[in-house]
PDB file of N, CA, C and O in Angstrom:
ATOM      1  N   UNK A   1     -49.130   0.267 -52.374  1.00  0.00           N
ATOM      2  CA  UNK A   1     -47.968   1.132 -52.509  1.00  0.00           C
ATOM      3  C   UNK A   1     -46.886   0.223 -53.238  1.00  0.00           C
ATOM      4  O   UNK A   1     -46.640  -0.934 -52.897  1.00  0.00           O
ATOM      5  N   UNK A   2     -46.320   0.844 -54.207  1.00  0.00           N
ATOM      6  CA  UNK A   2     -45.184   0.070 -54.952  1.00  0.00           C
ATOM      7  C   UNK A   2     -44.056  -0.059 -53.989  1.00  0.00           C
ATOM      8  O   UNK A   2     -43.900   0.691 -53.025  1.00  0.00           O
ATOM      9  N   UNK A   3     -43.242  -1.101 -54.321  1.00  0.00           N
ATOM     10  CA  UNK A   3     -42.011  -1.348 -53.519  1.00  0.00           C
ATOM     11  C   UNK A   3     -41.062  -0.125 -53.448  1.00  0.00           C
ATOM     12  O   UNK A   3     -40.515   0.169 -52.385  1.00  0.00           O
ATOM     13  N   UNK A   4     -40.878   0.559 -54.542  1.00  0.00           N
ATOM     14  CA  UNK A   4     -39.927   1.702 -54.494  1.00  0.00           C
ATOM     15  C   UNK A   4     -40.617   2.863 -53.696  1.00  0.00           C
ATOM     16  O   UNK A   4     -39.942   3.538 -52.919  1.00  0.00           O
ATOM     17  N   UNK A   5     -41.877   3.089 -53.870  1.00  0.00           N
ATOM     18  CA  UNK A   5     -42.597   3.958 -53.040  1.00  0.00           C
ATOM     19  C   UNK A   5     -42.467   3.669 -51.480  1.00  0.00           C
ATOM     20  O   UNK A   5     -42.240   4.545 -50.645  1.00  0.00           O
ATOM     21  N   UNK A   6     -42.629   2.413 -51.224  1.00  0.00           N
ATOM     22  CA  UNK A   6     -42.379   1.991 -49.778  1.00  0.00           C
ATOM     23  C   UNK A   6     -40.991   2.296 -49.295  1.00  0.00           C
ATOM     24  O   UNK A   6     -40.817   2.748 -48.163  1.00  0.00           O
ATOM     25  N   UNK A   7     -40.056   2.077 -50.074  1.00  0.00           N
ATOM     26  CA  UNK A   7     -38.722   2.409 -49.738  1.00  0.00           C
ATOM     27  C   UNK A   7     -38.469   3.830 -49.521  1.00  0.00           C
ATOM     28  O   UNK A   7     -37.735   4.221 -48.614  1.00  0.00           O
ATOM     29  N   UNK A   8     -39.111   4.670 -50.402  1.00  0.00           N
ATOM     30  CA  UNK A   8     -38.979   6.177 -50.227  1.00  0.00           C
ATOM     31  C   UNK A   8     -39.737   6.713 -49.048  1.00  0.00           C
ATOM     32  O   UNK A   8     -39.424   7.788 -48.536  1.00  0.00           O
ATOM     33  N   UNK A   9     -40.771   5.947 -48.594  1.00  0.00           N
ATOM     34  CA  UNK A   9     -41.608   6.335 -47.379  1.00  0.00           C
ATOM     35  C   UNK A   9     -40.921   6.067 -46.051  1.00  0.00           C
ATOM     36  O   UNK A   9     -41.311   6.587 -45.005  1.00  0.00           O
ATOM     37  N   UNK A  10     -39.834   5.196 -46.129  1.00  0.00           N
ATOM     38  CA  UNK A  10     -39.196   4.947 -44.873  1.00  0.00           C
ATOM     39  C   UNK A  10     -38.597   6.062 -44.107  1.00  0.00           C
ATOM     40  O   UNK A  10     -38.714   6.048 -42.881  1.00  0.00           O
ATOM     41  N   UNK A  11     -37.933   7.079 -44.726  1.00  0.00           N
ATOM     42  CA  UNK A  11     -37.469   8.248 -44.050  1.00  0.00           C
ATOM     43  C   UNK A  11     -38.616   9.082 -43.468  1.00  0.00           C
ATOM     44  O   UNK A  11     -38.517   9.682 -42.398  1.00  0.00           O
ATOM     45  N   UNK A  12     -39.657   9.080 -44.200  1.00  0.00           N
ATOM     46  CA  UNK A  12     -40.830   9.879 -43.614  1.00  0.00           C
ATOM     47  C   UNK A  12     -41.363   9.241 -42.469  1.00  0.00           C
ATOM     48  O   UNK A  12     -41.621   9.944 -41.492  1.00  0.00           O
ATOM     49  N   UNK A  13     -41.586   7.929 -42.427  1.00  0.00           N
ATOM     50  CA  UNK A  13     -42.040   7.156 -41.318  1.00  0.00           C
ATOM     51  C   UNK A  13     -41.086   7.367 -40.030  1.00  0.00           C
ATOM     52  O   UNK A  13     -41.495   7.561 -38.885  1.00  0.00           O
ATOM     53  N   UNK A  14     -39.679   7.289 -40.455  1.00  0.00           N
ATOM     54  CA  UNK A  14     -38.707   7.457 -39.326  1.00  0.00           C
ATOM     55  C   UNK A  14     -38.863   8.893 -38.797  1.00  0.00           C
ATOM     56  O   UNK A  14     -38.702   9.076 -37.590  1.00  0.00           O
ATOM     57  N   UNK A  15     -39.152   9.889 -39.575  1.00  0.00           N
ATOM     58  CA  UNK A  15     -39.326  11.314 -38.995  1.00  0.00           C
ATOM     59  C   UNK A  15     -40.559  11.322 -38.151  1.00  0.00           C
ATOM     60  O   UNK A  15     -40.570  11.963 -37.100  1.00  0.00           O
ATOM     61  N   UNK A  16     -41.493  10.712 -38.516  1.00  0.00           N
ATOM     62  CA  UNK A  16     -42.852  10.782 -37.840  1.00  0.00           C
ATOM     63  C   UNK A  16     -42.691  10.042 -36.437  1.00  0.00           C
ATOM     64  O   UNK A  16     -43.318  10.409 -35.443  1.00  0.00           O
ATOM     65  N   UNK A  17     -41.851   9.031 -36.438  1.00  0.00           N
ATOM     66  CA  UNK A  17     -41.614   8.204 -35.168  1.00  0.00           C
ATOM     67  C   UNK A  17     -40.614   8.876 -34.246  1.00  0.00           C
ATOM     68  O   UNK A  17     -40.871   8.951 -33.045  1.00  0.00           O
ATOM     69  N   UNK A  18     -39.519   9.356 -34.728  1.00  0.00           N
ATOM     70  CA  UNK A  18     -38.384   9.812 -33.990  1.00  0.00           C
ATOM     71  C   UNK A  18     -38.451  11.323 -33.796  1.00  0.00           C
ATOM     72  O   UNK A  18     -38.462  11.746 -32.639  1.00  0.00           O
ATOM     73  N   UNK A  19     -38.500  12.226 -34.877  1.00  0.00           N
ATOM     74  CA  UNK A  19     -38.345  13.669 -34.669  1.00  0.00           C
ATOM     75  C   UNK A  19     -39.657  14.452 -34.572  1.00  0.00           C
ATOM     76  O   UNK A  19     -39.660  15.524 -33.966  1.00  0.00           O
ATOM     77  N   UNK A  20     -40.755  13.983 -35.129  1.00  0.00           N
ATOM     78  CA  UNK A  20     -42.086  14.690 -34.848  1.00  0.00           C
ATOM     79  C   UNK A  20     -42.470  14.996 -33.471  1.00  0.00           C
ATOM     80  O   UNK A  20     -42.926  16.108 -33.204  1.00  0.00           O
ATOM     81  N   UNK A  21     -42.319  14.084 -32.563  1.00  0.00           N
ATOM     82  CA  UNK A  21     -42.678  14.339 -31.105  1.00  0.00           C
ATOM     83  C   UNK A  21     -41.769  15.524 -30.610  1.00  0.00           C
ATOM     84  O   UNK A  21     -42.236  16.408 -29.891  1.00  0.00           O
ATOM     85  N   UNK A  22     -40.499  15.514 -31.003  1.00  0.00           N
ATOM     86  CA  UNK A  22     -39.560  16.607 -30.587  1.00  0.00           C
ATOM     87  C   UNK A  22     -39.908  17.888 -31.061  1.00  0.00           C
ATOM     88  O   UNK A  22     -39.906  18.869 -30.317  1.00  0.00           O
ATOM     89  N   UNK A  23     -40.215  17.940 -32.289  1.00  0.00           N
ATOM     90  CA  UNK A  23     -40.363  19.225 -33.049  1.00  0.00           C
ATOM     91  C   UNK A  23     -41.708  19.911 -32.665  1.00  0.00           C
ATOM     92  O   UNK A  23     -41.849  21.134 -32.668  1.00  0.00           O
ATOM     93  N   UNK A  24     -42.599  19.099 -32.362  1.00  0.00           N
ATOM     94  CA  UNK A  24     -43.940  19.685 -31.857  1.00  0.00           C
ATOM     95  C   UNK A  24     -44.975  19.547 -33.052  1.00  0.00           C
ATOM     96  O   UNK A  24     -44.621  19.094 -34.141  1.00  0.00           O
ATOM     97  N   UNK A  25     -46.144  19.919 -32.816  1.00  0.00           N
ATOM     98  CA  UNK A  25     -47.336  19.870 -33.694  1.00  0.00           C
ATOM     99  C   UNK A  25     -47.734  21.341 -34.035  1.00  0.00           C
ATOM    100  O   UNK A  25     -48.640  21.914 -33.430  1.00  0.00           O
ATOM    101  N   UNK A  26     -47.052  21.889 -34.978  1.00  0.00           N
ATOM    102  CA  UNK A  26     -47.328  23.244 -35.309  1.00  0.00           C
ATOM    103  C   UNK A  26     -47.282  23.439 -36.805  1.00  0.00           C
ATOM    104  O   UNK A  26     -46.735  24.438 -37.273  1.00  0.00           O
ATOM    105  N   UNK A  27     -47.831  22.530 -37.562  1.00  0.00           N
ATOM    106  CA  UNK A  27     -47.855  22.509 -39.059  1.00  0.00           C
ATOM    107  C   UNK A  27     -48.908  23.533 -39.533  1.00  0.00           C
ATOM    108  O   UNK A  27     -49.995  23.614 -38.961  1.00  0.00           O
ATOM    109  N   UNK A  28     -48.577  24.317 -40.585  1.00  0.00           N
ATOM    110  CA  UNK A  28     -49.398  25.236 -41.093  1.00  0.00           C
ATOM    111  C   UNK A  28     -50.470  24.732 -41.980  1.00  0.00           C
ATOM    112  O   UNK A  28     -51.505  25.361 -42.203  1.00  0.00           O
ATOM    113  N   UNK A  29     -50.181  23.567 -42.480  1.00  0.00           N
ATOM    114  CA  UNK A  29     -51.190  22.894 -43.433  1.00  0.00           C
ATOM    115  C   UNK A  29     -51.870  21.740 -42.741  1.00  0.00           C
ATOM    116  O   UNK A  29     -51.435  21.192 -41.729  1.00  0.00           O
ATOM    117  N   UNK A  30     -53.020  21.410 -43.403  1.00  0.00           N
ATOM    118  CA  UNK A  30     -53.722  20.133 -42.966  1.00  0.00           C
ATOM    119  C   UNK A  30     -54.060  19.269 -44.135  1.00  0.00           C
ATOM    120  O   UNK A  30     -54.839  19.760 -44.953  1.00  0.00           O
ATOM    121  N   UNK A  31     -53.635  18.143 -44.339  1.00  0.00           N
ATOM    122  CA  UNK A  31     -52.938  17.233 -43.378  1.00  0.00           C
ATOM    123  C   UNK A  31     -51.368  17.780 -43.219  1.00  0.00           C
ATOM    124  O   UNK A  31     -50.849  18.586 -43.992  1.00  0.00           O
ATOM    125  N   UNK A  32     -50.797  17.253 -42.203  1.00  0.00           N
ATOM    126  CA  UNK A  32     -49.436  17.650 -42.064  1.00  0.00           C
ATOM    127  C   UNK A  32     -48.564  17.306 -43.213  1.00  0.00           C
ATOM    128  O   UNK A  32     -49.006  16.580 -44.103  1.00  0.00           O
ATOM    129  N   UNK A  33     -47.245  17.818 -43.262  1.00  0.00           N
ATOM    130  CA  UNK A  33     -46.404  17.535 -44.360  1.00  0.00           C
ATOM    131  C   UNK A  33     -46.161  15.987 -44.452  1.00  0.00           C
ATOM    132  O   UNK A  33     -46.339  15.442 -45.541  1.00  0.00           O
ATOM    133  N   UNK A  34     -45.797  15.316 -43.458  1.00  0.00           N
ATOM    134  CA  UNK A  34     -45.455  13.953 -43.500  1.00  0.00           C
ATOM    135  C   UNK A  34     -46.664  13.074 -43.878  1.00  0.00           C
ATOM    136  O   UNK A  34     -46.483  12.109 -44.621  1.00  0.00           O
ATOM    137  N   UNK A  35     -47.892  13.366 -43.398  1.00  0.00           N
ATOM    138  CA  UNK A  35     -49.123  12.693 -43.771  1.00  0.00           C
ATOM    139  C   UNK A  35     -49.285  13.004 -45.238  1.00  0.00           C
ATOM    140  O   UNK A  35     -49.530  12.048 -45.974  1.00  0.00           O
ATOM    141  N   UNK A  36     -49.186  14.157 -45.744  1.00  0.00           N
ATOM    142  CA  UNK A  36     -49.327  14.500 -47.097  1.00  0.00           C
ATOM    143  C   UNK A  36     -48.284  13.774 -47.973  1.00  0.00           C
ATOM    144  O   UNK A  36     -48.625  13.427 -49.104  1.00  0.00           O
ATOM    145  N   UNK A  37     -47.009  13.517 -47.518  1.00  0.00           N
ATOM    146  CA  UNK A  37     -45.950  12.826 -48.317  1.00  0.00           C
ATOM    147  C   UNK A  37     -46.369  11.322 -48.344  1.00  0.00           C
ATOM    148  O   UNK A  37     -46.305  10.707 -49.408  1.00  0.00           O
ATOM    149  N   UNK A  38     -46.779  10.740 -47.246  1.00  0.00           N
ATOM    150  CA  UNK A  38     -47.206   9.404 -47.233  1.00  0.00           C
ATOM    151  C   UNK A  38     -48.442   9.245 -48.182  1.00  0.00           C
ATOM    152  O   UNK A  38     -48.389   8.279 -48.943  1.00  0.00           O
ATOM    153  N   UNK A  39     -49.415   9.955 -48.240  1.00  0.00           N
ATOM    154  CA  UNK A  39     -50.483   9.886 -48.995  1.00  0.00           C
ATOM    155  C   UNK A  39     -50.217  10.009 -50.459  1.00  0.00           C
ATOM    156  O   UNK A  39     -50.784   9.298 -51.289  1.00  0.00           O
ATOM    157  N   UNK A  40     -49.255  11.017 -50.782  1.00  0.00           N
ATOM    158  CA  UNK A  40     -48.850  11.210 -52.116  1.00  0.00           C
ATOM    159  C   UNK A  40     -48.058   9.995 -52.774  1.00  0.00           C
ATOM    160  O   UNK A  40     -48.219   9.624 -53.937  1.00  0.00           O
ATOM    161  N   UNK A  41     -47.183   9.434 -51.857  1.00  0.00           N
ATOM    162  CA  UNK A  41     -46.477   8.257 -52.274  1.00  0.00           C
ATOM    163  C   UNK A  41     -47.363   7.044 -52.591  1.00  0.00           C
ATOM    164  O   UNK A  41     -47.138   6.256 -53.510  1.00  0.00           O
ATOM    165  N   UNK A  42     -48.438   6.972 -51.698  1.00  0.00           N
ATOM    166  CA  UNK A  42     -49.429   5.923 -51.867  1.00  0.00           C
ATOM    167  C   UNK A  42     -50.277   6.027 -53.103  1.00  0.00           C
ATOM    168  O   UNK A  42     -50.496   5.032 -53.794  1.00  0.00           O
ATOM    169  N   UNK A  43     -50.735   7.154 -53.381  1.00  0.00           N
ATOM    170  CA  UNK A  43     -51.546   7.530 -54.499  1.00  0.00           C
ATOM    171  C   UNK A  43     -50.744   7.485 -55.846  1.00  0.00           C
ATOM    172  O   UNK A  43     -51.188   6.842 -56.797  1.00  0.00           O
ATOM    173  N   UNK A  44     -49.608   8.145 -55.920  1.00  0.00           N
ATOM    174  CA  UNK A  44     -49.021   8.421 -57.164  1.00  0.00           C
ATOM    175  C   UNK A  44     -47.581   7.706 -57.427  1.00  0.00           C
ATOM    176  O   UNK A  44     -46.949   7.845 -58.474  1.00  0.00           O
ATOM    177  N   UNK A  45     -47.166   6.933 -56.338  1.00  0.00           N
ATOM    178  CA  UNK A  45     -46.005   6.133 -56.703  1.00  0.00           C
ATOM    179  C   UNK A  45     -44.728   6.971 -56.197  1.00  0.00           C
ATOM    180  O   UNK A  45     -44.847   8.070 -55.656  1.00  0.00           O
ATOM    181  N   UNK A  46     -43.604   6.394 -56.408  1.00  0.00           N
ATOM    182  CA  UNK A  46     -42.314   7.009 -55.736  1.00  0.00           C
ATOM    183  C   UNK A  46     -41.899   8.371 -56.495  1.00  0.00           C
ATOM    184  O   UNK A  46     -41.512   9.356 -55.866  1.00  0.00           O
ATOM    185  N   UNK A  47     -42.001   8.346 -57.744  1.00  0.00           N
ATOM    186  CA  UNK A  47     -41.416   9.487 -58.503  1.00  0.00           C
ATOM    187  C   UNK A  47     -42.304  10.798 -58.354  1.00  0.00           C
ATOM    188  O   UNK A  47     -41.865  11.881 -57.968  1.00  0.00           O
ATOM    189  N   UNK A  48     -43.599  10.540 -58.713  1.00  0.00           N
ATOM    190  CA  UNK A  48     -44.459  11.740 -58.692  1.00  0.00           C
ATOM    191  C   UNK A  48     -44.875  11.996 -57.252  1.00  0.00           C
ATOM    192  O   UNK A  48     -45.044  13.168 -56.917  1.00  0.00           O
ATOM    193  N   UNK A  49     -45.042  11.099 -56.436  1.00  0.00           N
ATOM    194  CA  UNK A  49     -45.219  11.294 -55.012  1.00  0.00           C
ATOM    195  C   UNK A  49     -44.057  12.088 -54.271  1.00  0.00           C
ATOM    196  O   UNK A  49     -44.227  12.987 -53.447  1.00  0.00           O
ATOM    197  N   UNK A  50     -42.978  11.639 -54.671  1.00  0.00           N
ATOM    198  CA  UNK A  50     -41.821  12.481 -54.050  1.00  0.00           C
ATOM    199  C   UNK A  50     -41.755  13.892 -54.537  1.00  0.00           C
ATOM    200  O   UNK A  50     -41.471  14.822 -53.781  1.00  0.00           O
ATOM    201  N   UNK A  51     -42.016  14.041 -55.789  1.00  0.00           N
ATOM    202  CA  UNK A  51     -42.131  15.449 -56.337  1.00  0.00           C
ATOM    203  C   UNK A  51     -43.188  16.268 -55.541  1.00  0.00           C
ATOM    204  O   UNK A  51     -42.933  17.366 -55.046  1.00  0.00           O
ATOM    205  N   UNK A  52     -44.295  15.697 -55.466  1.00  0.00           N
ATOM    206  CA  UNK A  52     -45.390  16.450 -54.687  1.00  0.00           C
ATOM    207  C   UNK A  52     -45.124  16.734 -53.329  1.00  0.00           C
ATOM    208  O   UNK A  52     -45.509  17.764 -52.775  1.00  0.00           O
ATOM    209  N   UNK A  53     -44.389  15.727 -52.716  1.00  0.00           N
ATOM    210  CA  UNK A  53     -44.100  15.917 -51.207  1.00  0.00           C
ATOM    211  C   UNK A  53     -42.907  17.098 -51.099  1.00  0.00           C
ATOM    212  O   UNK A  53     -42.927  17.925 -50.188  1.00  0.00           O
ATOM    213  N   UNK A  54     -41.952  17.081 -52.051  1.00  0.00           N
ATOM    214  CA  UNK A  54     -40.952  17.981 -52.055  1.00  0.00           C
ATOM    215  C   UNK A  54     -41.537  19.504 -52.367  1.00  0.00           C
ATOM    216  O   UNK A  54     -41.072  20.476 -51.771  1.00  0.00           O
ATOM    217  N   UNK A  55     -42.458  19.613 -53.223  1.00  0.00           N
ATOM    218  CA  UNK A  55     -43.086  20.878 -53.499  1.00  0.00           C
ATOM    219  C   UNK A  55     -43.892  21.319 -52.213  1.00  0.00           C
ATOM    220  O   UNK A  55     -43.928  22.518 -51.937  1.00  0.00           O
ATOM    221  N   UNK A  56     -44.523  20.421 -51.437  1.00  0.00           N
ATOM    222  CA  UNK A  56     -45.211  20.746 -50.364  1.00  0.00           C
ATOM    223  C   UNK A  56     -44.426  21.302 -49.275  1.00  0.00           C
ATOM    224  O   UNK A  56     -44.766  22.291 -48.625  1.00  0.00           O
ATOM    225  N   UNK A  57     -43.193  20.524 -49.073  1.00  0.00           N
ATOM    226  CA  UNK A  57     -42.275  20.960 -48.098  1.00  0.00           C
ATOM    227  C   UNK A  57     -41.592  22.296 -48.460  1.00  0.00           C
ATOM    228  O   UNK A  57     -41.133  22.990 -47.553  1.00  0.00           O
ATOM    229  N   UNK A  58     -41.511  22.669 -49.701  1.00  0.00           N
ATOM    230  CA  UNK A  58     -40.872  23.793 -50.069  1.00  0.00           C
ATOM    231  C   UNK A  58     -41.810  24.988 -49.803  1.00  0.00           C
ATOM    232  O   UNK A  58     -41.377  26.115 -49.563  1.00  0.00           O
ATOM    233  N   UNK A  59     -43.076  24.689 -49.857  1.00  0.00           N
ATOM    234  CA  UNK A  59     -44.108  25.743 -49.463  1.00  0.00           C
ATOM    235  C   UNK A  59     -44.285  26.132 -48.100  1.00  0.00           C
ATOM    236  O   UNK A  59     -44.868  27.162 -47.760  1.00  0.00           O
ATOM    237  N   UNK A  60     -43.711  25.190 -47.224  1.00  0.00           N
ATOM    238  CA  UNK A  60     -43.844  25.360 -45.701  1.00  0.00           C
ATOM    239  C   UNK A  60     -42.848  26.214 -45.187  1.00  0.00           C
ATOM    240  O   UNK A  60     -41.840  25.749 -44.654  1.00  0.00           O
ATOM    241  N   UNK A  61     -43.057  27.503 -45.309  1.00  0.00           N
ATOM    242  CA  UNK A  61     -42.120  28.563 -44.719  1.00  0.00           C
ATOM    243  C   UNK A  61     -42.898  29.646 -44.168  1.00  0.00           C
ATOM    244  O   UNK A  61     -44.095  29.687 -44.453  1.00  0.00           O
ATOM    245  N   UNK A  62     -42.372  30.570 -43.386  1.00  0.00           N
ATOM    246  CA  UNK A  62     -43.154  31.658 -42.804  1.00  0.00           C
ATOM    247  C   UNK A  62     -44.032  32.515 -43.664  1.00  0.00           C
ATOM    248  O   UNK A  62     -45.057  33.047 -43.238  1.00  0.00           O
ATOM    249  N   UNK A  63     -43.554  32.636 -44.993  1.00  0.00           N
ATOM    250  CA  UNK A  63     -44.324  33.436 -46.002  1.00  0.00           C
ATOM    251  C   UNK A  63     -45.171  32.650 -46.880  1.00  0.00           C
ATOM    252  O   UNK A  63     -45.765  33.187 -47.815  1.00  0.00           O
ATOM    253  N   UNK A  64     -45.269  31.325 -46.614  1.00  0.00           N
ATOM    254  CA  UNK A  64     -46.055  30.476 -47.464  1.00  0.00           C
ATOM    255  C   UNK A  64     -47.584  30.467 -47.030  1.00  0.00           C
ATOM    256  O   UNK A  64     -48.034  31.298 -46.240  1.00  0.00           O
ATOM    257  N   UNK A  65     -48.291  29.536 -47.568  1.00  0.00           N
ATOM    258  CA  UNK A  65     -49.656  29.639 -47.331  1.00  0.00           C
ATOM    259  C   UNK A  65     -49.973  28.774 -46.152  1.00  0.00           C
ATOM    260  O   UNK A  65     -49.085  28.285 -45.455  1.00  0.00           O
ATOM    261  N   UNK A  66     -51.195  28.599 -45.948  1.00  0.00           N
ATOM    262  CA  UNK A  66     -51.723  27.602 -44.746  1.00  0.00           C
ATOM    263  C   UNK A  66     -53.131  27.185 -45.118  1.00  0.00           C
ATOM    264  O   UNK A  66     -53.752  27.700 -46.047  1.00  0.00           O
ATOM    265  N   UNK A  67     -53.604  26.212 -44.332  1.00  0.00           N
ATOM    266  CA  UNK A  67     -54.975  25.741 -44.550  1.00  0.00           C
ATOM    267  C   UNK A  67     -54.935  24.332 -45.058  1.00  0.00           C
ATOM    268  O   UNK A  67     -53.956  23.604 -44.894  1.00  0.00           O
ATOM    269  N   UNK A  68     -56.092  23.949 -45.715  1.00  0.00           N
ATOM    270  CA  UNK A  68     -56.237  22.615 -46.150  1.00  0.00           C
ATOM    271  C   UNK A  68     -55.637  22.553 -47.487  1.00  0.00           C
ATOM    272  O   UNK A  68     -55.877  23.389 -48.359  1.00  0.00           O
ATOM    273  N   UNK A  69     -54.726  21.388 -47.660  1.00  0.00           N
ATOM    274  CA  UNK A  69     -53.939  21.280 -48.911  1.00  0.00           C
ATOM    275  C   UNK A  69     -54.105  19.708 -49.088  1.00  0.00           C
ATOM    276  O   UNK A  69     -53.403  18.945 -48.424  1.00  0.00           O
ATOM    277  N   UNK A  70     -54.934  19.297 -49.887  1.00  0.00           N
ATOM    278  CA  UNK A  70     -55.011  17.793 -50.091  1.00  0.00           C
ATOM    279  C   UNK A  70     -54.142  17.462 -51.372  1.00  0.00           C
ATOM    280  O   UNK A  70     -53.820  18.280 -52.235  1.00  0.00           O
ATOM    281  N   UNK A  71     -53.821  16.118 -51.343  1.00  0.00           N
ATOM    282  CA  UNK A  71     -53.078  15.557 -52.420  1.00  0.00           C
ATOM    283  C   UNK A  71     -53.983  15.541 -53.755  1.00  0.00           C
ATOM    284  O   UNK A  71     -55.132  15.102 -53.708  1.00  0.00           O
ATOM    285  N   UNK A  72     -53.499  15.967 -54.780  1.00  0.00           N
ATOM    286  CA  UNK A  72     -54.342  16.026 -55.983  1.00  0.00           C
ATOM    287  C   UNK A  72     -54.458  14.613 -56.546  1.00  0.00           C
ATOM    288  O   UNK A  72     -55.120  14.406 -57.562  1.00  0.00           O
TER     289      UNK A  72
END
């Protein structure tokens, strides 16, 4: 993971550590949005990985899809 991608992944890691246990485990997709974001950052770097993660989070709403959605 590039240094910039590692820096961008810190809020995602903080979310997983602090807020995810409080919110619960009811994600519509597999892998979860936070796991997807970390994998996208690791594979594609900070810019494209952030874009992919933002697109995924934008799709996570009651009228969105569900199921398996792997990082391209």
